[in-house]
N, C-alpha and C positions, 0 to 999 in steps of 0.2 A: 295139291302142293307137290312141286317137283323135288325129289330127294334121292339120295343114294346112301345106303348104309354099308359100311365096311365091317364085315363080321370078323372081329378080332378081339381076343381077350386083352384087356388093358388093366393094369394095376394102378389105381389112383391113390397115391399116398397122401391122403388128406391130413392124416395126423402129423406127418413130417412137415407138410406145408404150414400147418397151424403152429407147430413148435418153432419153426424157423421165424415165423412172424412174431409170436409171443415173446420169444427170447431176446428180440432186439431191444436196444435201450429206449426207454419211453421218453417221448418229447411231445410238444403240443403245437398245434396250429391255431392261429387267431385271425379271424376275418371280421371286418367291419362293413356291414351292409346297410343301405337305406332303401326304403321303398317309396315310389312316387309314380307319376304318370308320364307317358310318352305317346306322342302321336306318330303312327307309322302309316305310310302310304302303300296301299296294295297295288299290284300290277295294273289293275283297271282304273287307278287314279283315286279310288275312295280312301279317305283318311279315317283311321280307326284309332280311338283312344284306348291305350293299353295301360295296365298297371304292371309294374316290374320292379326288379331289384337292381341296384347299382353298387359298385365299390366306392365307398366314401373316400375322397370328396369328388368322385367322377360323375358320370352320367348314367341314366337308366339304360339298361340293356334288355333286349328281348331275344332269346331267353336271358335269364339272369347270368351274372358272371360265372364262368366255369371255375369251380373250386377243385384244385388238385392238391392232394395230401402227399407230402414227401414221404417215401418209404422210411419207416422207422417212427414216424409220428403216430401216436396212438390216441391222441385227444384232439378234438376240434371244438373251438369256442367261436360262436358267431354273435357279435354284438349288433343289434338291429335298432335302427331308428325308423319310425313309421310316419311318413309325411302324407299318408292317404287319409280320406275322411272316415274310414272305418277301422276298428281294431283288426290287427292281423297277428299271425304267429309263424313259427317255423317248425317243420318236422322233416325228418329224413326217413322214409319208409325203408325198413331193414336195418336201421341203426337205432340203438336205444339211448334216448336222452336221459340225463342223470335224474331229472325231476319233472316228469310229465304230469302236469296238474290240469285236468280238464276244466273248461269253463261252461257253465250251464245257463240257460235262459228259461224263464217261465213268465211269459208276458213281459212286463217291464222289469221284472226282478232278474238279477244276475248272480249266480253262485260260482264259487271257485272251490275245486276239490271234489269231494264226494257229493252226490245228490242228497239233499236234506232227507232225513229219515221220514218215511211215510209220504214223500212227494213222488207222484207218478206222472206228473204232467210236464216236468222240466225236460228240456231237450239240450243235447250237447251242441254248443256253438263252436267250440274249439277243442282240439285234442290236447292242447297244452296252454301254458300261460301266455298272455298276449302283450303286444306293444300297443298302447292306446293310440287312438287316432290323433292326427294333427300334431305330430312331434313326440309321441310317446316312445319309450325305449324299453328293450328287454334283452336279456342275455340267455343264450342256449349253449349247453355243453354236452358233448357226446364222448364218453370214455370207451376204451377198448374197441376202437374202430375195426370193423370187419372189412377185408379187402373186397373190391368189386366196384360196380358202377351203380350209382343211386340218383334218384330224383330228390332234390330238396324243394319243398313247396310250402305255401301257407297251410297251416293246420286249422285255420278259422274259416268257416263256411266254404270248405274247399270246392264244392261244386261250382260256385261262382268265382271265387278269388283265383283259383288255379286257371280257369278259363280266361280270366282277365289278364293273365300273364305272370302271376307270381309263382314262377318255377325256374329251376336251373339244374345243372348237372354237377354231381360230385364224383370225383375219381379217387379211389383209394387203391394204390398198388402195394402188394406185399413186398415187392422187390423192384429194383430199377428195371423198367421195361419188361416187367413180368407181373401181371395183375394178380395171379393167385399163387405165385411161387411154385408153379408146376411146369415141367418141360413143355407141355402143350400150350401154355398160356404166355410164353415169351413172344415178344413182338418187336419189330423194328420201328414202327410208328403206330399211333392210334388216331382214330377219327371218331368224333362224337356226332351222332345223327339223332337229334331230338325232335320228335314229331309232336305237333300240337295243332289246334284248330281255333278258328275265330267265328263266333256268331255275332255279326255286326249289330243285330237288333238288341241283343242282350248288352253289348258294350255301350250302345247309345242309351239304353235305359239306366244302366249303372251310372254313366256319366251325368245324366240329367236327373238323377235321384228319383227315377220312376220305376225302380225295380223292387219287387218284394211287397210286403204288407204296408204300403205307404199310400197316402191320399193321391189320387190321380195316377195310380200305377198303370204302366203300359205292359209290363211283364211281371207276373206274380211269382213265377218259379222257373226252374230249369226243365220242367216237364216237356216243353215244346222246343228244347234246344235243337237248333238247326244250323250247324256250321256252314259257312259259305266260302271260307278261305281255309286252306290246308297248308301248313307251314312245316318246313324242315329248318331247324336252327333259326327260327324266327323269320324266315323268308319263304315266299311262295314263288315258284318258277314262273316267269323267267328272271325274277329279281335275285334268285339264288345263284351265285356264281359257282363254278367248279371248285371242289374242295380238295386241297392238296392231300395226297395219299401216298407220299413217298416215291420211291424209285422202283424200276422194274425188278421182278424176281425177288422181292422182299416180302416180309409178312406184315400185314396191316390188321390191327385189332379194331373192329368196328363196334362201338358202344351204342346200341340202339336204346332209346328211351321214349316213352309215350306219355306226355303230359296232357294229352287230349282226353275227351270223353268217349271217343269211338275206338274200335279195334282197327288196326292198320296191318298191312302185310308187306313189309319191305321185301323187294325182289331185285336180284341182280340180273342183268342181261349180258350177253357175250359169252355164254357157256361157263361162267364162273360159279363156283360153289362156295358156300360158307360152312365152316366147321363150327357147330354150336358148342359153346364152352360153359355158359352159366346163365342163370336168370335170377334177378333180384339179389345178386351177390352170392348165390349158391352154386357151386361148381357141380356140373352134371357128373353122374357116376361113370359114364363112358363118354370119351371125347373123340368119337369116331363118326358121329352122325354128320352128314353133309347135306345141305339143302341149298337150292337157289332162291328160296323165299322162306319166310317164317311168319308166324302169327304173333303180333305185338299188341296184346290187350291194353286197355286204359290203365295207366299207373305202372306198367311193367317195364323192366329193363332187361335186355338180353345182350350178352357179349358173344361175338363170333369172330372167327379168324379167317382171313382170305390170304392166298398167295397171289401177289400182284402178277399180272401177265408179263411175258417177256418183251412185249412191245409197248412203247410209250403211247399215251393217249388217255381218253376218257372212258370210265366204266359207268354205264348208265345204271341208276338205281331209282326205282319208282314204287309207289304204293299199289300193290296188286289189287287192293280194294277199289282202285280206279277213282281215287279222289284227285283228279288230274285237271281240274278247272278252277278258274277264279270267278266266283259268283255265278257259275254256270254259263259264262260267256264263251262264245266261239270266235271272238274277234281276233284276227291276226295280230300277233304281238302280245296278246293276253292269253290265248290258247295255243298250244297246251300250257297248262299251269299247274298250280297246286304242288303235290308231293312228288316232284320229279327233280332229281339231282344227278350230278356227275362227280365221280371220284377221279381226280386227275393224277396220273402216274407219269413221272418224268424219267428220262434215261438214267441208268445207274452211273454211267460214265460221262456226266454232263460236261465237266470241264474239258475232258479229253475230246469230246465231240465238238465243242465250240472251238477249241484250239485247232482241230483238224480242218474245220471249215474256214477259219480265218486264214490258214495257210493256203487253202484252195483259192481264195480271193486274190492273194498275192500272185499265185501262179497264173490264174485265169486273166487277170486284168493287167498286172505289171510285168508278167512273164519272168518272174524271178522268185527265188526262195525268200521268205520273210527275214528281215534282220531281227535279232533277238529282242531288242527293245520294242520294236513295232509289234511283233508277235505277242509279247507279254501285254503291251498296252491295250490292244484290241480285245484280247481275251478277258482282261480284267474289266474293261469298260462294259463289255456285254454282260458279264456277271453282275456288275454294279447296277445296271439299269434293270436287270431282272429282279434284284432285291428291292427296287423301287416299285415293282408291280408292272413292269413294262415287258412286252413279249420279246423274246430273243431275236425275232426277225428285224426289229427296229435297229438293233446293233449292227447286223450285217448290211442293212440298207445304208446306214451311216458310213460304214467302212467302204462299201462299193461307191457311194456318191463321192466321197473324198478322193478315192483312188482314180475314178474316171475324170475328175476335175483337177487332178494333180499335174504339176509341170512335168513330172516323169511320164505320165500317160500322154499328155498333150504333145510332148516332143516326139512321140511315136508317129504322129500325123496319120492316124488310122483313117481308112476310107469308111464310108457308111456301112458297107458290107462287113468290114472287119469289126467295127464298133458293135453292130448288132450281134455278130458272132460272139464277141466277148460278153455281151449281156446274157446270151443263152448259156454260155459256159459258166459264168459266175452265178447267176440267179437260179437257173434251172439245172445246172450241173449236167448238161448234155450238149451235143452238137445241134445246130438248128436244122429243122426240116426245111426243104426247099420252099414250100408254100409259105411257111411262117417267116422265113428269111426275106423273101420277096415282099411280103406284106409290110413288115416293119421298116425295111429300107425305103419303101414307098411312103410310109408315114412321115419320114424325115423331110419330105418335101413341104410339110405344113407344121410339123411339130419339132421342138428342139430336142437335143440329145438328153438334156436334163428331164424333159417331160417323158421321154421313153424310159429313163431309169425308173421314174415313178410308176409307169405302166407295168414294168416287169416286177417291181417291188410289191405291188398289190395284186399281181395276177393270181388266179386260182391255182395254177400249177406251182408257183413258188410257195404259196401258203400250204399246199398239200405236201410239198417237199419238206418244209419246216416241221409240219405236224408229224410226218413219219420219222424225222430225225430227233425232234425235241419234245414231241407231244403237242396236243392241240392248243390253240391260242385261247387262254382263259382270262384275258385281261378285262378288267372292269371298264365300262365305256367312259367313265369320267377320267380314268388314267389315260386312256387313249386320246381323249380330247385335249387334255393338258399337254401331253407329249407331242401331239400333232402341231400345236402352236410353236413349240420349240423347234421341231424338225422342219416344218414347212415354212415358218416365218423367219426364225433366227438361223436356220441351217445348221443346227447342231443338236447333239444329245443334251438333255437337261442336266443341270447340276443338281445335286441332292437337295440343297436348301431351297432353291427356287421352286423346284418341282413340288416338294412337299408343301410349301407355303400356298401355291396355287391350288394344289389338290385339296388342301384343307378348306380353302374358300369354296371350292366346288362342292365339297361334301356338306358344308354348312348350308349351301343353297339347296342341296338335295333334301335336307331336313326341314327346309322352310317352304317348300312347295314348288309346283311346276313353273310358275312365273319367275320365281327367283333364279331357277336354273336357266331359263330362256334369256333373262336379262344378263346374267353373269357370263354366259357363253359368248355373247356379242361383246360385252365390255372387255373381257380378257383379250379377245382377238384384236380389238381396236387398240388396246394398250400395247400389245406386242408390235403391231404395225407402226404405232407412233413412237416406239421406244428409240432411244439413242442408238442402241445396238443394231436395230434394223436400219436406221438411217445411215449408219456407218457402212452398211453393206452396199449402199449406192446402187440399188437395183433399178434397171431400166423398166419400161412398161411391159415388155415381153416377159422379163424375169418376175415382175410383180404378179402377173397373171399365173405364171408357173407356180408361184408360192401359194396363191389362193387355192388353186386346184389341190395342191399338196396338203395344205393345212386345213382348209375348210371342208373340202369334199373328200379328202383322203384317197385320191386317185389321180391318174393322169388324165389329160384332156382329150376330147375328140377334136378332130381338125376344125370342123365348122365352128364349134363353140369357142375353141381357143383363139382362132383368128378373129372371130366376132368381138370378143372382149378386148383384144389388143386394139382393134379398130375403134372401139368405144373410148378406150383410154387415150389413144392418139388424137381423138376428136375433142378432147378437153374435159371429159367427165372426171371429177375429183376422185382420187384413189379411195377415200373413205366411203364415198357413195357406191363405188364398185364393190367394196367389201360388204356394204349393207345388202346389196343384191345377192351376194353369195351366201351371207348368213341368213337371209330371209328365204332362201330357196327351200323347196320341199325336201331336197336331198339332205341339206344340213339340218333342217328341223327334224327329220327322221332320226338323225344321230342324236340330237338334243332329247328327243322323246325316249331314246334308249337309256340316256343318262337319268332321266326322270324315273323311268320304269325300274332301274336298278335299285332305287330306294335309298333310304337313309341308313347309314351304318351306325 
């Protein structure tokens, strides 16, 4: 294990921290959970039935809903409804429930409380009282909550039920943004990293009622537990998207939890070290130990602190135990997989950075300083779409496209050389090299200026520039697809209501299976092309092909392909049929596959 220890005497004032917590006014938190089933799709396409918790009256979540206790609350009550076919219960390791009453079984007999006197054959089924199967309810209360990070799980047959998905994270902070009310445990933002595993054979046996001592059992116990999928926050890479971890040069508290049955070893890359703070809600006596990886046994929680790097981007985090596959496959798009994640760090001066680049576009394209109203408008629009889950670059592309097509720019009557130079200055923030300038000017013999804008907007150099300025693009593929239809077909940034409505449809399809995503992707594109808004744009055949490259393929066209499709349209092929060719293409279906692989939220 890589580590570095700073030898320094530190006085840890545990008593003061405890008194500060205990003296706060007591209040209570109440949570209503229900348990049920949910099918999740793994990155290799296999569907696995999970058990899980949900916040009533919502949906089942894997892992269960994150429960956050407001500083000052000292009591937690969870009211549980069990819709599963077996009894379940709730426990929180490290927190003491007010009345833990174990449940015992001895053959067909069930006992509650103490084991009957003289009985030595009964075995504990549950650590506490249960919610009966198929609609049973139970209530659980914990007083005098201890600060820290904890797992809440089923306390009934935990070897099976936790593995099935009955687990979640509980956060108890002693003070606002300070988990243990100690100077070393104050943070700017926190991130939960909950590790778990899935053995699909056991899941299938439980689903089909062939697990345990039952007739026709296919799996009799957990002795041969062999997980094939390794999850962080309920997702296996590449289905797990980068996790927001605040801004540069700030402190991030990482709460590691292991709900799996195996030991894992979270490790950071990039030269970053974690300061170890606590495990299982118990503060370490010395808060100076720094490691780039740690051991996370089954059932364990460990709190660590990192200082975010000074540059925006992604921090790789992986399981050093090398659980980095999905069902052992090495197929591209499925491998690497498993317990691999990225913490995404954004610039600390995001608004100022956006505002500065908006101004550059005015200077590079329109050759003038921005008017105040326009400057504010584009800055706010870019921030707005980022809140929708759309990457910052889409806003700058929209600004550039509008400026290049504005009457103000068209009245400049730029030559092709001047136009390409403006593209370099705006998108790449540099002067063109001679070879690149000559190449792109030559491309204008067969491509339109709008097509060149798209080429530059999705160039590797522009994406690298944006990543250096604003952090890597972590947009989910379904967000990109919906936004592409707005940008490429309607020629505008999406409105909040419309975008969220279509995104919801797409995510419902992701939860319904691969074919639902394939069908919906085409249907949305067709609806956009047939919409009155698109009809009102009055696009000619050349512009229609531009729009399909932009919206469906998310790139500019090559000369041969672009001209060939214009010829096909001019020859009489219906526009809807051309759209079908684009959406049936391998290139678009690869994008659809990425939406499918991202999985159901």
